[in-house]
N, C-alpha and C positions, 0 to 999 in steps of 0.2 A: 229690335228698330222701336226709336217712338214713335208711339202712335199719335201725338200731337203735330208731328212734322209732317208724316203723311197725309194727315188732316189739313195741315195748311196747303200742300202741295196740290193734292186731289182739289182741291177748292180753288186755286187759282187755273188748275186746268180746266175744269168747268165753267167757272166764269172768263176767264180768258182776260181777266183784268185783275192787277195786285190789290187794287183800292175795294173793289167790288168783293174781292173773297173776304178781306178784313172785314168791311164791313157784315157781309152774310156768318162770318166767326165770332163776330163782336171782339176782335182784335184790332190792333193798330197797323197801317200798313207796314212800318218797319217794321212789327214784328214777324209780320207773314214773310216778310222777304228776310229776313233772317234764320227762318225755318227752312226754307229752299234753300239758301246758301247750305246750310249744317248738311243737309239733305245730300245735297251736290258733293260736300266736303269729303259726308262719307263714303258715298258710293264711290267719289276720285271720278266723277262724269257731270258735263251739263245737261241737266234735267228740261229746261225751259228756254227756248228762242225769250229775247226779251221786248225786240220791237219788229212785230208786233208779238204780245204774248202769246205763244203757243209751244205745247213739247216736242222735245228734238226724239229721234227714234227709240233712245234710253228712255225718255221721260212718258212714252207712250207707253211702253214695256211697265214700268212701274205705275202706271196708273192704273192697268187693268189690277196689279197684285194688290195697290193699294185698298181698291173696292173690294177686293176681296179679304185683305186683314182686316179692314174695318168692319166690313159685315160680322166676320167671324167675331169680333171683338163685341158687338153689341148682342150675338149671339151667346156669348159667353156670359156676358152680364145677364142676362135672362134668364140663362140655366141656373146659373148660380141663387135666381131669386126664388127660383121653384123650388130648389132644393133645400133653403133655408129661407122659407117664407117671412113677411113680417107678422105681425100678432095679428090675429082676427081680427080686432076694433078697428084697425088700419087699412085693412081689405079694403079697396075700391075708394078710399077717402081720398080728396084732394090734398094736395101738400101744403100746409098754410105756413106761409111765410111772416114772420114777424119782421117791421121796422121800426127800431125807433128813431124818431126824429128821420134825418136824412138817410139814415144808416150809414153807409160805407162810401158816401156819396159817388161819383161815376159808375164806380163796383156795381151796386147794389142791382140796377137796371141790366145792366151787363151780365151779369149773373143769372136773373131770372128768367131772360131772352135765351140763354144758352141752353137753360135747362129746358125752357118750353121746346126748343128746336129738339133736342136730344131726347125727349120726351113728351112728345106731342099728345100722347093718349091720355098722359097725368094732367089732370086738371090743377091750376095752381090759384090759390086765393092769396090775395096780399092782405096783412092785417096791422094798422098802426098800432103800435105800443105806446103809452104813456111812461111817465121816468118810476113808476111805483113798478111796474110790469118786468122788470129787469131782468129780474128772476122768477119770477111767479108765471108768466105766460108759458115757460117750457115745463116748469114741474107741476103745471095744473092741466097739462095738456091741451092749451089753447093754441098754442102754436106748434110746427115742427121742427124749424129752424127759426134764428133771430141774428139780425144784425142791430147789435147793443154797442156800447162802451159805457165803462170799461169790464172788462173781462170780471164775469159772474164768479163771487167768492162762494161756489159751492160746488161740494162732490159729486153731486147729482148732475151736473154740468159740464160738458166739456168744450172749451172755446180755441178758435184759431184767429191769430193776429193777422188782421187784412190791411190795414193799413197805418202807418204812424205818422203823425202831424203835428203841427205847431200848436200851442194851445192862444187861446184869444180870449178877449172879454169884450161885449156889446152892450154901450151904453150908448145914452140919448146924447144928442147934437148941443143938447145944451151942460152937458157934463164938462170939467175943466178936463179931463182926462181925452176928450176928444178930439183934441189939438195933436195927439202922439199916436195918430191913427197909421202916419208916416213913418216914427221913428218907433213906435213902441213903449212899452211901458213894462216896468218891474213889480216884483209880489209886492212891494213894499207899497208901490204906490195904488194898488187896486187893493188893499186890507179895509179900507173902508168905504169902499162901495156897498152900495144898496142891494145886496144881491135878493134876488126872491127866495121865497120857504117853499119848500118840497113838506107832504105828509110824513107824521113820524114813519107810517110803514114801508116807506123809503128803502131800501138796502142801503147799510151804511159804507158800502164802497162806493155808490154812486154819488152819494152826497159829500163825501171826502173828494172824488173826482171833479163834482160841479165847483163844490169851495176851495179849491186847491191845498186838498190838506188840511186845512186852516179849522179851528174850532170855536171861531172869535164869532160871536153873536152877528145875526144876519142884521140889517137895519132895516131892510123894507118888510111892509106887513103883507104884500101881495106871495099869494101863493102861486103854482105853476105845475101842470103836469105835462105842458107839452110844448114843444119849439115857438108853437104858434104865441100861448100865453105868454111866455117869457117875452115875447116881440111887444105883442101888445102894452105890456108893464112900461119896458124901455122905450119906446114911441110916445107914451104919454107922461114920462120923467118919473116910475114909481118905482122902478126897480132897474138891476143890471145882470147880466146871465155871463155864461160862460159856455166854452166850446172849444172843437176844433178847427183850423184854418178852413176848411173845406163849407162850414157852417155859413160863412160871409157871401159864398157862391150861392146857395140855396137859402138863405134866407136874407134877402139885401131889398129890405124893408125902406123906403121914403123916411128919413128922420134917427135910423140906427146907424153908430159907427159902430166898426169893428177894429180893437186894438189889440197889437201882436203882445203878449207876455214875455217879454226876453229870457228869463232867468228861470221862466216855469217849465220844468222837464216835460218833455214830449208824451202823448197819450197817441194811445192806439182804438181803432176800431174793429171790431171781431164778430166772426160768426161763430154762434154757441147753437150745440146742441144738445140733446138726452144723454148723458153718457151712456147707458143702457138701451139705448133706442135701437133696434134691429131694422128697420123698415129699410130696403134697400134706396129707395125714394130718397130718403134724408141723405144715404151716402152718397150718392150720384149729386144730389144736390151740393154734398159738402166740397165732392174732388172737383167739381169745374168749377166752382167759385173758388179755389185752392190755387187752381193752374190759372184763371183769371187773375187776380191778386199779384201772381210770378209776371205777369203783364202790363197790367193797369196800375197796381200799387206804388211804385215808385216814380209814377208823374204825380197821383194824387197826395201825395208824401210830400213832394218839392214845397 
């Protein structure tokens, strides 16, 4: 039996409302509704009255079993963690979550909040990563998990796709390309944009992502390490930037115009972890994030 379905069902029973249950689980109401329907289909019986929301006699029995099963699953996780503990250096340490830019859009705060709810005794520290820390923050043990893009090209790091989105460029309102905000542009149209520069220590995979794989010389004299620095260069007319479509929702600065790049391959955001990391909290965070990505990822990627 899928524990995610049981968790959704039990949340609806305890909240008496699909919307409140969805908010508690950091899922969409349609997702929670679908989980309950799948359970009802699998068991061949109605579990909930819809108006008002309340359990049927079968639902009341299942709720008792669901509490037991979910508690047993939590106990199993704790028992396995005790049998194969994290390295001593990680014991009692907060989970350090690195976030590059806006991470994986709405999925990032949903994952952090879901972990906090699942592991309330584990402190969580959020650390903002700049463009040069695409790989180094994990390798140098400054963070335990990281929301990055693109996938790090390093065998010491394992990464999972979370969202896949259209690429965009961001230009000043004064740019001739600003008129294409509604219709989009092509790679040939953006070849001469004054893209900002990044330091030489920036991983090659990240610079190829920023510049759409082009090796053409960048024309801006401005350097940037963070999205805020990119936007500052854009709104002052000194540089152009690039990103994923969701970038526009998080960095809607006055004077900055976001233009879709129609013929650029779609690109992805990732959750990255150290391949050899045995910290059980890292594995729990990863599992929660991947589960949420199945629910939220398609909506973010639209």
